[in-house]
VEXDREN-2710 file (C-alpha; in Angstrom, 1 decimal):
% VEXDREN-2710
k/r/px/py/pz
1/MET/-100.3/-17.4/-161.6
2/THR/-103.1/-14.8/-161.8
3/GLU/-105.4/-15.7/-164.5
4/THR/-107.7/-18.8/-163.8
5/THR/-110.4/-20.6/-165.2
6/LYS/-113.8/-21.5/-164.1
7/THR/-115.9/-24.4/-164.8
8/GLY/-119.8/-24.5/-164.4
9/ASN/-123.2/-25.1/-166.5
10/LYS/-127.0/-24.4/-165.0
11/ASN/-128.2/-27.5/-166.9
12/TRP/-125.9/-29.9/-165.1
13/ARG/-128.1/-32.6/-162.7
14/PRO/-127.0/-32.2/-159.0
15/ALA/-124.5/-34.6/-158.6
16/THR/-122.7/-33.6/-161.4
17/THR/-122.7/-29.7/-160.3
18/LEU/-121.3/-31.7/-156.6
19/VAL/-118.2/-32.5/-158.0
20/HIS/-117.2/-30.3/-161.1
21/GLY/-119.7/-26.6/-160.0
22/GLY/-117.4/-24.0/-159.8
23/THR/-114.4/-25.4/-160.0
24/MET/-112.0/-22.7/-160.4
25/ARG/-107.7/-23.6/-162.4
26/SER/-104.6/-22.2/-161.9
27/PRO/-102.3/-22.5/-165.1
28/PHE/-101.3/-25.8/-163.3
29/GLY/-104.1/-27.3/-164.1
30/GLU/-104.8/-29.3/-160.9
31/THR/-107.6/-32.2/-161.5
32/SER/-108.6/-31.2/-157.6
33/GLU/-109.6/-28.0/-156.5
34/ALA/-106.1/-26.1/-155.1
35/MET/-106.1/-24.6/-151.9
36/TYR/-105.5/-21.0/-150.8
37/LEU/-104.5/-20.8/-147.8
38/THR/-103.5/-17.6/-147.3
39/GLN/-105.1/-14.3/-145.1
40/GLY/-104.2/-12.2/-147.4
41/PHE/-103.2/-10.9/-151.7
42/VAL/-100.3/-9.2/-153.2
43/TYR/-100.8/-6.2/-156.3
44/ASP/-98.5/-5.6/-158.7
45/ASN/-98.3/-1.6/-158.0
46/ALA/-100.3/0.9/-156.0
47/GLU/-103.0/1.8/-158.8
48/ALA/-104.1/-1.7/-158.8
49/ALA/-104.6/-2.1/-154.8
50/GLU/-106.4/0.9/-155.2
51/ALA/-108.8/-0.3/-157.9
52/ARG/-108.7/-3.5/-156.0
53/PHE/-110.4/-1.5/-153.2
54/ASN/-112.7/0.6/-154.7
55/GLY/-113.9/-2.5/-156.9
56/GLU/-113.1/-1.0/-160.3
57/ASP/-110.4/-4.4/-160.2
58/PRO/-112.3/-7.1/-159.2
59/GLY/-110.8/-10.1/-157.5
60/PHE/-109.5/-11.1/-153.6
61/VAL/-109.2/-8.2/-151.4
62/TYR/-108.6/-10.3/-147.8
63/SER/-109.3/-13.9/-146.9
64/ARG/-112.1/-12.2/-144.4
65/TYR/-113.8/-11.2/-147.3
66/ALA/-113.4/-13.6/-149.9
67/ASN/-110.6/-16.3/-150.7
68/PRO/-110.6/-18.5/-153.7
69/THR/-111.2/-22.1/-152.2
70/VAL/-113.9/-20.4/-150.0
71/SER/-115.6/-19.2/-153.3
72/MET/-115.7/-22.3/-155.2
73/PHE/-117.5/-23.8/-152.2
74/GLU/-120.0/-21.4/-152.2
75/ASP/-120.4/-21.9/-156.6
76/ARG/-121.2/-25.2/-156.0
77/ILE/-123.2/-25.3/-153.5
78/LYS/-125.1/-22.0/-154.8
79/ALA/-125.3/-24.3/-158.0
80/LEU/-127.1/-27.0/-156.3
81/GLU/-129.2/-25.0/-153.7
82/GLY/-130.9/-22.6/-157.2
83/ALA/-129.5/-19.3/-155.3
84/GLU/-128.0/-16.0/-157.1
85/ALA/-125.4/-16.3/-154.4
86/ALA/-123.9/-17.7/-151.3
87/ARG/-121.7/-17.0/-148.1
88/GLY/-119.6/-19.3/-146.4
89/THR/-119.2/-19.1/-142.3
90/ALA/-117.1/-20.8/-140.1
91/SER/-120.0/-22.9/-138.1
92/GLY/-123.9/-23.5/-138.8
93/MET/-125.0/-21.5/-135.8
94/ALA/-122.3/-18.7/-137.5
95/ALA/-124.7/-18.7/-140.2
96/VAL/-128.1/-18.9/-138.7
97/ASN/-126.7/-15.4/-136.8
98/LEU/-125.9/-14.3/-139.6
99/ALA/-128.8/-15.2/-141.8
100/LEU/-131.2/-13.3/-138.9
101/MET/-128.5/-10.2/-137.7
102/ALA/-128.6/-9.1/-141.2
103/SER/-131.9/-9.2/-141.7
104/VAL/-132.8/-7.0/-138.9
105/LYS/-131.9/-4.1/-136.4
106/ALA/-132.8/-2.4/-133.5
107/GLY/-137.1/-2.2/-133.1
108/ASP/-138.0/-5.1/-135.1
109/HIS/-139.7/-8.2/-134.8
110/VAL/-138.8/-11.9/-135.6
111/ILE/-141.2/-15.1/-135.3
112/ALA/-139.4/-18.3/-135.0
113/ALA/-141.2/-21.8/-134.7
114/LYS/-140.5/-23.6/-131.0
115/ALA/-138.8/-26.7/-132.5
116/LEU/-135.1/-25.5/-132.5
117/PHE/-132.3/-26.3/-131.8
118/GLY/-130.9/-24.9/-128.6
119/SER/-128.9/-23.0/-129.5
120/CYS/-130.6/-20.9/-132.5
121/ARG/-133.5/-20.5/-129.4
122/TYR/-130.9/-18.6/-127.6
123/ILE/-130.6/-16.4/-130.5
124/CYS/-134.0/-15.7/-131.0
125/GLU/-134.6/-15.2/-127.4
126/THR/-131.5/-14.6/-125.4
127/LEU/-129.4/-12.6/-127.8
128/LEU/-131.8/-10.9/-130.2
129/PRO/-133.7/-9.2/-127.1
130/ARG/-130.2/-7.8/-126.3
131/PHE/-130.1/-5.6/-129.4
132/GLY/-133.7/-4.5/-129.2
133/VAL/-135.2/-7.1/-131.4
134/GLU/-138.3/-8.9/-130.3
135/SER/-139.2/-12.2/-130.9
136/THR/-142.1/-14.5/-130.5
137/LEU/-142.0/-18.4/-130.7
138/VAL/-145.2/-20.3/-132.4
139/ASP/-146.0/-23.7/-132.8
140/GLY/-144.6/-24.1/-136.6
141/THR/-147.0/-26.6/-137.8
142/ASP/-150.0/-24.2/-136.7
143/ILE/-150.5/-21.8/-139.7
144/GLN/-152.9/-19.7/-137.8
145/GLN/-150.0/-19.0/-135.3
146/TRP/-147.5/-17.6/-137.3
147/LYS/-150.5/-15.3/-139.2
148/ALA/-151.7/-14.8/-135.3
149/ALA/-148.0/-13.5/-134.0
150/VAL/-147.6/-11.0/-137.1
151/ARG/-146.6/-7.2/-136.2
152/PRO/-145.8/-4.3/-138.3
153/ASN/-142.6/-4.2/-137.5
154/THR/-142.3/-7.7/-138.5
155/ARG/-138.6/-8.0/-139.9
156/ALA/-137.9/-12.3/-140.3
157/LEU/-139.6/-15.4/-139.9
158/PHE/-137.3/-18.6/-139.1
159/LEU/-137.8/-21.8/-139.0
160/GLU/-136.6/-25.7/-139.6
161/SER/-137.6/-28.1/-141.2
162/PRO/-138.0/-31.1/-140.9
163/THR/-137.0/-30.0/-137.0
164/ASN/-134.4/-31.4/-134.3
165/PRO/-135.2/-33.5/-132.8
166/THR/-138.5/-34.7/-133.3
167/LEU/-138.8/-34.3/-137.1
168/GLU/-142.3/-32.1/-137.5
169/VAL/-142.0/-31.0/-140.8
170/ILE/-143.7/-27.6/-141.3
171/ASP/-145.6/-26.1/-144.7
172/ILE/-142.4/-23.7/-145.9
173/PRO/-144.9/-22.4/-148.8
174/ALA/-147.4/-21.3/-146.5
175/VAL/-145.2/-19.6/-144.1
176/ALA/-143.1/-18.1/-146.8
177/ASP/-146.8/-16.6/-148.0
178/ILE/-147.4/-14.6/-144.4
179/ALA/-143.6/-13.6/-144.4
180/LYS/-144.2/-12.0/-148.0
181/THR/-147.6/-10.2/-147.1
182/ALA/-146.1/-9.2/-144.2
183/GLY/-142.8/-7.7/-146.3
184/ALA/-140.5/-9.9/-144.1
185/ARG/-137.7/-12.8/-145.3
186/LEU/-138.2/-16.2/-144.7
187/ILE/-135.0/-17.7/-143.0
188/VAL/-135.2/-21.7/-143.7
189/ASP/-132.5/-23.9/-141.9
190/ASN/-133.0/-27.3/-144.1
191/VAL/-129.8/-29.0/-142.4
192/PHE/-132.3/-32.5/-142.0
193/ALA/-133.3/-32.6/-145.3
194/THR/-130.1/-31.8/-146.9
195/PRO/-130.1/-29.4/-150.2
196/LEU/-131.4/-33.3/-152.3
197/TYR/-134.3/-34.4/-150.6
198/GLN/-135.4/-30.0/-150.3
199/SER/-134.9/-26.8/-151.9
200/PRO/-136.9/-24.0/-149.3
201/LEU/-136.4/-21.5/-152.4
202/GLN/-138.1/-23.2/-154.7
203/LEU/-140.5/-23.2/-151.9
204/GLY/-140.9/-19.6/-151.6
205/ALA/-138.0/-19.2/-149.2
206/ASP/-136.1/-16.0/-148.6
207/VAL/-132.7/-17.7/-147.0
208/VAL/-131.9/-21.0/-146.7
209/VAL/-128.8/-21.8/-144.3
210/TYR/-126.7/-25.1/-143.3
211/SER/-124.5/-26.5/-141.0
212/ALA/-122.1/-27.6/-143.5
213/THR/-121.0/-30.0/-140.7
214/LYS/-123.2/-32.0/-140.7
215/HIS/-124.4/-33.9/-144.2
216/ILE/-122.2/-31.6/-146.4
217/ASP/-119.1/-32.5/-144.6
218/GLY/-121.0/-36.0/-143.1
219/GLN/-117.5/-37.4/-142.1
220/GLY/-116.8/-35.8/-138.7
221/ARG/-114.0/-33.6/-140.2
222/CYS/-114.5/-29.9/-139.6
223/LEU/-116.9/-27.3/-138.6
224/GLY/-118.9/-25.1/-141.7
225/GLY/-122.1/-23.4/-142.8
226/VAL/-123.3/-21.5/-145.2
227/VAL/-126.0/-18.6/-145.8
228/LEU/-128.4/-18.5/-149.2
229/SER/-130.1/-16.7/-150.9
230/ASP/-130.8/-13.5/-153.9
231/GLU/-127.3/-11.6/-154.7
232/GLU/-128.5/-7.9/-153.9
233/TRP/-129.8/-9.1/-150.2
234/ILE/-125.9/-10.9/-149.9
235/THR/-124.0/-8.4/-151.3
236/GLU/-126.1/-5.6/-149.9
237/GLU/-126.7/-6.8/-145.9
238/VAL/-125.0/-10.1/-146.2
239/MET/-121.3/-8.5/-147.2
240/PRO/-120.8/-6.1/-145.2
241/PHE/-121.5/-8.1/-142.0
242/VAL/-119.0/-11.0/-143.0
243/LYS/-116.8/-8.0/-143.5
244/HIS/-116.8/-6.3/-140.3
245/THR/-117.7/-9.1/-138.0
246/GLY/-115.3/-11.9/-139.0
247/PRO/-117.8/-15.1/-139.8
248/HIS/-115.8/-16.5/-142.2
249/MET/-115.0/-19.7/-143.5
250/SER/-111.6/-21.0/-143.7
251/PRO/-110.0/-21.8/-146.8
252/PHE/-108.9/-25.3/-145.4
253/ASN/-112.7/-26.0/-144.2
254/ALA/-114.3/-24.8/-147.8
255/TRP/-111.5/-27.3/-149.6
256/VAL/-112.8/-30.0/-146.8
257/LEU/-116.4/-29.2/-147.7
258/MET/-116.3/-29.4/-150.8
259/LYS/-114.5/-32.9/-151.0
260/GLY/-117.7/-33.7/-149.4
261/LEU/-120.1/-32.3/-151.7
262/GLU/-118.6/-34.2/-154.2
263/THR/-119.9/-37.7/-152.6
264/LEU/-122.8/-36.6/-151.0
265/PRO/-125.3/-38.5/-153.6
266/ILE/-124.1/-41.2/-152.6
267/ARG/-123.9/-41.2/-149.2
268/VAL/-127.3/-39.7/-148.2
269/ALA/-129.5/-41.5/-150.5
270/ARG/-127.4/-44.7/-148.7
271/GLN/-128.6/-43.5/-145.0
272/THR/-131.7/-42.5/-145.9
273/ASP/-132.7/-46.4/-147.6
274/THR/-130.9/-47.7/-144.6
275/ALA/-133.1/-44.8/-141.9
276/GLY/-136.1/-45.9/-144.1
277/ARG/-135.2/-49.7/-143.1
278/ILE/-134.6/-48.9/-139.6
279/ALA/-137.7/-47.2/-138.7
280/ASP/-139.5/-49.8/-140.7
281/PHE/-138.2/-51.9/-137.9
282/LEU/-138.6/-50.3/-134.9
283/ALA/-142.2/-49.1/-135.9
284/GLY/-145.0/-51.0/-133.3
285/ARG/-142.2/-52.7/-131.1
286/SER/-143.4/-53.2/-128.0
287/LYS/-140.8/-51.1/-126.1
288/VAL/-140.8/-48.4/-129.1
289/SER/-144.1/-45.8/-127.5
290/ARG/-143.7/-43.7/-130.2
291/LEU/-141.0/-43.8/-133.4
292/ILE/-141.3/-40.6/-135.9
293/TYR/-139.6/-40.3/-139.3
294/PRO/-140.7/-38.4/-142.5
295/GLY/-140.7/-41.3/-145.1
296/ARG/-143.4/-43.4/-143.5
297/ASP/-147.3/-42.6/-144.0
298/ASP/-147.6/-43.2/-139.8
299/HIS/-146.2/-39.8/-139.9
300/PRO/-147.9/-36.8/-137.8
301/GLN/-147.9/-34.4/-141.1
302/ALA/-146.8/-37.5/-144.0
303/GLU/-148.8/-35.6/-146.8
304/LEU/-146.9/-32.2/-146.0
305/ALA/-144.0/-33.9/-146.2
306/ARG/-144.4/-36.3/-149.3
307/ARG/-145.4/-33.0/-150.9
308/GLN/-142.1/-30.6/-150.3
309/MET/-139.4/-33.3/-149.3
310/ARG/-138.4/-36.1/-152.1
311/ALA/-137.5/-38.5/-149.2
312/GLY/-137.8/-39.5/-145.1
313/SER/-134.0/-38.3/-144.8
314/THR/-131.2/-40.0/-142.5
315/MET/-132.5/-38.8/-138.7
316/VAL/-135.2/-40.7/-137.0
317/ALA/-136.4/-40.5/-133.4
318/LEU/-137.6/-42.8/-131.4
319/GLU/-138.9/-42.3/-127.6
320/ILE/-138.1/-45.9/-125.4
321/GLU/-140.7/-46.7/-122.7
322/GLY/-139.5/-45.8/-119.7
323/GLY/-137.8/-42.4/-119.9
324/LYS/-134.4/-41.2/-119.3
325/GLU/-133.3/-44.9/-117.4
326/ALA/-134.9/-46.9/-120.4
327/ALA/-133.4/-44.2/-123.4
328/PHE/-130.0/-44.8/-121.6
329/ARG/-129.8/-48.7/-121.1
330/PHE/-130.8/-48.8/-125.2
331/THR/-127.7/-46.3/-125.9
332/ASN/-125.3/-48.1/-124.1
333/ALA/-126.1/-51.1/-125.0
334/LEU/-125.1/-50.0/-128.4
335/GLU/-122.1/-51.4/-130.2
336/ILE/-121.7/-49.5/-133.7
337/ILE/-124.2/-46.8/-133.1
338/ARG/-121.8/-44.3/-130.8
339/ILE/-123.2/-41.6/-128.6
340/SER/-122.6/-38.2/-130.5
341/ASN/-124.6/-35.1/-130.5
342/ASN/-123.3/-34.6/-134.4
343/LEU/-125.3/-35.7/-137.4
344/GLY/-124.8/-36.4/-141.1
345/ASP/-121.9/-38.4/-140.5
346/ALA/-120.9/-42.0/-142.2
347/LYS/-121.1/-42.7/-138.9
348/SER/-124.4/-44.3/-136.9
349/LEU/-125.0/-41.1/-134.3
350/ILE/-127.5/-41.5/-131.2
351/THR/-128.6/-38.8/-128.9
352/HIS/-130.2/-37.9/-125.9
353/PRO/-131.9/-34.7/-126.9
354/ALA/-133.0/-34.0/-123.5
355/THR/-129.9/-34.3/-121.5
356/THR/-127.8/-32.5/-124.9
357/THR/-128.9/-30.9/-127.5
358/HIS/-131.9/-29.0/-125.9
359/GLN/-131.0/-29.6/-122.2
360/SER/-130.4/-25.9/-122.3
361/ILE/-133.8/-24.6/-123.4
362/GLY/-135.9/-26.3/-120.0
363/GLU/-137.8/-28.9/-118.8
364/GLU/-140.7/-27.0/-119.4
365/ALA/-140.3/-25.6/-123.6
366/ARG/-138.7/-29.6/-124.0
367/ALA/-142.4/-30.6/-122.6
368/GLU/-144.3/-28.3/-124.9
369/LEU/-141.9/-29.8/-128.1
370/GLY/-142.6/-33.3/-126.9
371/ILE/-139.1/-33.8/-126.2
372/THR/-139.6/-36.2/-123.1
373/ASP/-136.9/-37.7/-121.4
374/GLY/-137.4/-41.3/-123.4
375/ILE/-136.8/-39.1/-126.8
376/LEU/-133.4/-40.3/-128.6
377/ARG/-132.2/-38.9/-132.2
378/LEU/-130.7/-41.0/-134.2
379/SER/-128.2/-40.3/-137.0
380/VAL/-128.0/-43.5/-139.3
381/GLY/-124.6/-43.6/-141.1
382/LEU/-123.1/-45.3/-144.4
383/GLU/-122.5/-49.4/-142.3
384/ASP/-124.0/-52.4/-143.2
385/PRO/-127.6/-52.0/-142.8
386/GLU/-128.0/-55.3/-141.3
387/ASP/-125.2/-54.9/-139.2
388/LEU/-127.5/-51.8/-137.7
389/LEU/-130.5/-53.7/-137.3
390/GLU/-128.6/-56.2/-135.4
391/ASP/-127.2/-53.1/-133.1
392/VAL/-130.6/-52.0/-132.2
393/GLU/-132.4/-55.2/-131.9
394/LYS/-129.6/-56.3/-129.2
395/ALA/-130.0/-52.7/-127.8
396/LEU/-134.0/-52.8/-127.3
397/SER/-133.5/-56.6/-125.5
398/ALA/-131.4/-54.3/-123.2
399/VAL/-134.0/-52.4/-122.7
END
């Protein structure tokens, strides 16, 4: 039972890759991928164990290092992303932390866009400096600020695009050029765009990270993350970090996330279409003072969004006139759309960033990023579009 067969074809289109890519079948010939819920592996003899540990015999050693089910998930997502290698992690934040920590050492410098998820800002502003790594936050949409922030010891640039929660779009190729000139790695959090609608590696990025908890699972079941990059960096920098610090993805979660990948194109296409309809419905409404959607021509970086994204994504940001009180009235009046800080789910979810996801960065930082007390982040799900539109209209009347 040690032999497996593996399927994969680099010429497959995305939807096919997400169903079949990286599948390993045991001699039983199972249809659904096997779930290898094991911590370790056994060897026929002591010599075989020695060969496995010193790298002479390829295979699995310990599930903290690698696991067959996790490897299938990694192979499938890297085929979709067009990456040479990938490592699954226990959560999206584990992926962000891994990508940054594997890129720097004491005495190095990191540049990051200010518009980041609160925990990502914590890593850049608080955690990295504890270990002797300086960080500079810049306006991600201002390329001159990126250039001005570069130092001789700059080793990593980090951004998310579209940003959380105001959906700014950052010029990835332009920032990638700055990183390459500086001899640094560009790390892109691509979770809002999904791998279907934006390909950072093709745009010049060196590393892509995802919270697989979001669209990849897409059904609120488990946590997961993934780091994708070139084979050399993953092998020499990321693998030792994973091996010795333990942020590895669990086999069960990897199996669940593979099931999510199989339906990712269908789900995201439907969610994006509905998100566009809701954005169009909200635009110009008297109680909505600001509407942000990357798929609309009135988006602040509409031309850039059209150039580097294939669609507008599943997320809509809206600002309700009247601040926090009005925003709370709107959310509390929703019946179908539920209040939650997650996103990318089959269920439509809404959150008030100033009091949830971005509460920890402080009032001054929120004001700088345009995260007002009236801003809401809407993640559009798979419900009937007409029901969602009626739900939103009813909630607006409550405002």
